[in-house]
Each structure stands twice: as C-alpha cells, then as structure tokens.
N, C-alpha and C positions, 0 to 999 in steps of 0.2 A: 637571415637567418637559416641557420645550419639548418639540418632534417630533424635530429636531438631537441633544437628549442621548439620547431615547428609543432611535433609531437607533445610536447609540456605543456605549450600553449593550448593546443586540442584538447587537451586531458583535464587542463583551468578550466576552460570554458565549458566542455563538459558538466565538471559537478559545479560550478556556478548558476549554469543553466537549469541543471536538474532541481539543485538548491533553491532555486527563487518558485520554481514551479511547486514545488513540496510546500513551501509556507503558502502558498496560495491555495492550494489541494485543503492545507488546515484545518485555515481562516471560515473557507466555504462549506466542509463537511464535517468538520467535529461536531455537532448538534446531533447529527443522524447517526454518527457512529458510537457516541454514547447511549442513544437511544437501542440500536443494534444490540450493542454488547451487553445492557440490561436485561434484553428480551432473551438473548442466547444463556447467560448465565441465570435467569432464574427469577434476577431480583423484581422482576413485574410478568402479568400476562400478554399485555397486550400493549400496542403501539399505544392508546387514547390514555391507558391507567399509567403508562413510563411517562408522556409528557405532563400530566396532570402532577404525577407524584413529582418531578424532575422543577415544573414550575412552582413548587413550593419555596423552591431557592431562589428563585426570581430569575430576570432570562440570562446570567451568568451561571446557573446551574448548569447548562447548556455546555456552557465550557469547562466542567469539571473535568482534571484529569488531561488537560489542553497543554499543560506544560511539557511531558513527556516527550507528545510528539512536535512539537514546535521547536524541544533544543534538540532532539533528534532528526526530526524531518529533513534540514540541512544535510546533514552525512548520509542518512537513508537514502533520499531522493537524487541525492548526487552521486551517490554509489550505482543506485538504481541506471539512471541514463549515463553514467561512465562507462558502466557493466556493458549497458548496451549497444555502448559503440565499442566496445574493445570485442564485445561479441561480434561484433559485423565485420569486423578487422579479421577477427580467427576466419569467419566462416568466409567469409572474400578470400583469405590466402590459401585457405583448403582448396574450394571450389576453383579457384581463379576468375569467379565473377563479380562483378562491381558492385556495390550495396546496392545504387538505384537500379540495379538490374535484378536483385532477387527475387526469387518465388515465396509464395507463402510458407512453404515450409523452411526456407532460409531465414526469413525472417522470423520465425518461431523459436529457430536453435539460437541465434541471436540472444531473443528475449528470454530463453530458456537460461542461457549462460550468466543473462544479468542478474539473475536471483540467486546464484552463488555467493557471490561476496556482499549483496544487501541484507541477507542474511545474517550475518553475524553483526549487523549494525541494529537490523530491526526487530529481530527475536529479544533483546532484554530489554529496549524501547515501548516493544507493544507489551511486553509482561507487566511494567511496571504501570503502563497506562491501563490496562484491563482491572488490576487491583484498585487502582484510584479510582475507577468509574465504578466500582461495586460496593465497594467498603462505604459504611455508615460514618458519619461524623466528616470532619474538615480534616482529613490526611493530607500532609504535607507530602511531597514527592522524596523530599530526602529520607523520611519518617518511614515511608511505604518501603524505601529500599533499603535502610538499615536493619529493618526488621526481615524482609527476606532473608537480608544476608545474615543475621542473627543465628534463623531458624534451620538456613539449609546452606549457608555459603555461597561463593560464586555459581554453585549450578542450579540453585534456587532462581539466581536473577537471570540465564540461561535458559530457564525449565521452558520447552514447550518449541523450543529450537528448529527440529526437527518437523513438526508441523506445520511451521513456518515453512520451511524449503519445500514441503510437499505441495504446500499452498501457493508459496509465490514461483516455484520452477515452473508448473505450467499455466499458472495466472501472469506469469510473464509473458510464457509465448503467447498468449493469447492477447495479450493487453498491446502489445505493439505490433503484432501481426493484425487486427483490427483495426488498430489507428492508420498504419502505412496506404491499408487496402481502402478504406473509405475515404481517406485524404486525399488519395490519388483516386478517386473518382469522382470526388467533388471540384478537384482543382481542374483549371485549364491550362495546359501544357503553353508554356511561354508565357504565361502572367506570373506576378508574384503570388506567394500564396497568402489567400485571403483567412482572416481570421474567423470566419464564418465555418470554412471547410476546418481548421483547426478547432475550434471547439466543438462542433459536431463530431468528427473524430473522435477527438479526447472523450466525448461524453458517450460514446460509443463502444469504445474501447474498454471502459470501467465496467459499464452496464454487462460486455461480452465477458470480461474479467468474473467478476462476481457471480452471474450465472453459472460459471462454470467451475467454480471453488469453494460455491458457499458452504456445501457441507463439511469440508476439509477447516474452514476458517471456523464454524460453529465445534469443530472436536480443538482445533489449536486456543480459542478461548473458555473452554470447558476446561482444558488440561491446566494453562496458566492459572485459570481463578481457583485451581485446587488449594486446599491448605495439603493435602499430603501426595507424594510422589507416583502419581498414577500413568500409566503408559498410555501411548495411543488407543492400542486395540482396546484396554478397560475402557477409556473415555468413550470410546465409538459402542463398545457395547453398552455403557449406561445410558448414554441417550439414546439409543437404539429401543430401551429397555423403557423409558419414560413415552415414545408414541410413535414409535417406528420411524419410518421415512419422513415422514412431517415433521418430526422432532431436530431435525439436522436443520431446517430452515425459518427456524424463529428470528425475527428480525429483519427479513427477506426484503420485505417493503421498504423500511427504513434505508439499509443499504442501497437499493436500486436508485432510491430516491434520491440517496446523497452519489451516487455513483457517476452519474449523470453531469450535474453541476462541477462539482471536486473536481472532476479528470478533466472537464474542460477548461475548468482553471490553471490546472496542471499543464496543460499542454498549451495552451495559449503563453502563460508565464513561461514557462522554457523557450517556445520561439520567438516572443518579445525578447528576452535576454541573451539568446543567441543572435539576433539580428544586432541589439545593440552593443554587444561586444565584440561582433564581426565588423560594425561600425569605429570602433575605438582605436 
C-alpha cells in the first residue's frame, strides 16, 4: 500500500469510527438533549415540568426530533473525529512534535481545528432538530425543512452557524484535551486501553465541554428557535434581560446529566470501531 492509499484508508477509518460513536451518543443522550432544548427555549420552566409534559406523548416523546441528529450524526461526528485527526497532523507538521507527545495546548489546538469543518454539517441539522423539539403537534422533518426554506431560503436552514462555531471551537478544544488527559491518567503504560478508562475519559470530556460553553449553546438555541432573524448580540441581550447570568444556564442539569453517558458512549463506540477496523 503506497502512502496515498494509506492516508485514504486512515481517513475512511476516522470517518467510520466517528460516525459509529455519534450514533451511540444520540441513542444514549437524545432524551436529555430534548429536555435541555425545551428549557433553553422557554417551552417549560422546570425540568420536572418538562419531563411530565413530554411523558404525555409516551416514552417515545423523549425521542421527538431524533431523526435530524440520527441522520446528521454520522457525517457530523465523522467529520469531527476526522477533523481532529487532521488537526493533529497539522499541529504535528507545524511543531515537529508527534501526537502522542502533544502538550495540552497542542491537543486543544487540534480539537479547535476539528470544529471548523464540523460546523458546516452540525449547524443545519441542529437548526432542524431545535425547531422540531419546540414545535407543537407532530411536525415531520421534511415539513420543518420545507417551511424554513419557504420563509427564509437556504440562510434560514443555516441560521445560527456562527454561534455554532463559537460554541464548538472552544468546546472541541476542551472536549478532546480533557479526553486525552483523563485517558492517559487512567491508563497503565504497556497495557491495552481499557473500556473503563475510555468511558470515564469520554464522560469527563463531555462534562468539561458543556460547563465551558453552555451559555453559548443557550444563545445558539435561542437564535435558531426564533422566527425572526436575530443577531447573536440581540439574542444575548434578550436572554440577559429575562434573568441575568442565570438565564444563560436553563437546562444545565439535563445537559450535564446527558453529557457523561452520551460522551462515554461516543468514545467507547469510536475506540471499538477503530479496533475493529484495524483488525480487518
């Protein structure tokens, strides 16, 4: 296998492993995410009220709006983990340091780079997901997309892209840096990587990311759920006017409750997929 083929195979493995990890994350974390978004956008005021209201649609009510992330999660997570691998190669090429010897700052830089291509996939899918989660009635994904395009064209579908990048840039830096650091601390040199270390590191990565960028996520959800074309600054002012700093953290409980199991599942899925692909 020549160098070009080897690079192509590595890219395919990164895409496939990231996509599988993303599917694991959605199936584990979507109910928590639905509660978070409904609290952020003012559909309900408390977590208990949100859970009670959602249960009126039965257990499957917690998977309302799951199709956009399920359909988007494979390319979104695939691009994220591919972007992280590309980021590591760029940082390594620039610094001359091998990825296994990266400092926390270098890992964070590679993580930030991964968010740039990911936003192109994540922003439209998150826009559709947010709208489906807050609309009353049984709105289909196709119906929501058609209505957004009718009222605002392609710009409406990509509404909130800047806020998504503002969230995912620093968020991805925190995410991958926390994962690598915790995984290293929990791993024994010379031994196979344990699923315990992977799941704990993945869970901690998710919590660290959300703690760092939750206010930005609230701004993004508010902007994407608006029927009017509001700017990030306007959305920020409106949120602050409702309740000060505290207003930027509605749904933080469900988000953190989701982040640990969902991201533990993500990295377990990614590592298992990588091991499988490397063995075939």
